[in-house]
C-alpha positions in Angstrom: 0.0 0.0 0.0 2.8 2.4 0.8 4.6 1.7 -2.5 1.4 2.3 -4.4 0.9 5.6 -2.6 4.4 6.7 -3.3 4.0 5.8 -7.0 0.9 7.9 -7.3 1.5 10.8 -4.9 5.2 10.8 -3.8 6.5 11.0 -0.2 6.3 14.7 0.3 2.9 15.3 1.9 1.2 14.9 5.2 -1.1 12.2 3.9 2.0 10.0 3.3 3.2 10.4 6.9 -0.2 9.6 8.2 -0.4 6.5 6.0 3.0 5.3 7.3 1.8 5.8 10.9 -1.4 3.9 10.3 0.4 1.0 8.6 2.9 0.8 11.4 0.2 0.7 14.1 -1.9 -1.8 12.1 1.2 -4.0 11.8 1.7 -3.8 15.6 -1.9 -4.6 16.2 -1.7 -7.6 13.8 1.3 -9.0 15.7 -0.5 -8.6 19.1 -3.6 -10.2 17.6 -1.6 -13.1 16.3 0.0 -13.6 19.7 -3.4 -13.7 21.4 -5.0 -15.9 18.7 -2.2 -18.4 18.4 -1.2 -18.8 22.0 -2.1 -21.6 24.4 -4.2 -20.3 27.3 -4.9 -21.7 30.7 -6.8 -20.7 33.8 -5.6 -17.6 35.5 -4.8 -16.9 39.1 -8.3 -15.5 39.7 -11.6 -15.2 38.0 -10.6 -12.0 36.0 -7.4 -13.4 34.4 -6.3 -16.0 32.0 -2.7 -17.2 31.6 -0.9 -17.2 28.3 1.6 -20.0 28.1 4.5 -19.6 25.8 6.8 -22.6 25.2 10.2 -22.3 23.6 12.7 -25.0 22.9 16.3 -24.1 22.2 19.3 -26.4 22.0 21.3 -24.3 24.4 18.5 -23.8 27.1 16.2 -26.8 26.5 12.5 -26.4 26.8 11.2 -23.4 28.7 7.8 -22.2 29.7 6.8 -18.6 30.2 3.5 -17.7 31.9 1.9 -14.3 31.5 -1.3 -13.4 33.3 -3.7 -11.3 31.1 -6.8 -9.6 32.5 -10.1 -9.2 30.9 -9.4 -5.5 31.0 -6.2 -6.0 29.0 -8.1 -7.9 26.3 -10.9 -5.3 26.3 -8.4 -2.5 26.0 -6.8 -4.2 23.0 -10.2 -4.6 21.4 -10.8 -0.9 21.9 -7.4 -0.1 20.3 -8.3 -2.1 17.2 -11.7 -0.4 17.0 -10.2 3.1 17.2 -7.5 2.2 14.7 -10.1 0.9 12.3 -12.0 4.1 12.7 -8.9 6.2 12.0 -8.2 4.2 8.9 -11.7 4.7 7.6 -11.5 8.4 8.2 -8.1 8.5 6.5 -9.6 6.7 3.4 -12.6 9.1 3.3 -10.2 12.1 3.5 -8.2 10.7 0.6 -11.4 10.2 -1.5 -12.5 13.8 -0.7 -9.0 15.0 -1.9 -9.3 12.9 -5.1 -6.2 11.0 -4.0 -8.0 7.6 -3.8 -9.5 5.5 -6.4 -12.9 4.2 -5.2 -14.2 2.8 -8.5 -14.2 -1.0 -8.3 -15.5 -1.3 -11.9 -12.3 0.2 -13.2 -10.4 -2.9 -12.4 -12.8 -5.6 -13.7 -12.0 -7.8 -16.6 -14.0 -7.2 -19.8 
């Protein structure tokens, strides 16, 4: 997406800087989402927590387990971060459309 933006509009405007920021934050959210989704989870120390169990196996150190308690507030906070980021991305897209800097015509890319 960044390469396409540069090709069409260059790097020398505030919209490009905003795009880079949004893409960085989206990448970070994706990493955190993957960590949550693909982890093994167990019962937490109390009713409001769950425990993320990370297992690593290295030749030098052998198998190791790392336990991280995560609260329901932590997960709700992350869900809120994703929601706010999605809203920012939508507002950014609308702003680009209003500036005629975005192509929003899906028929232009259809095969005959």
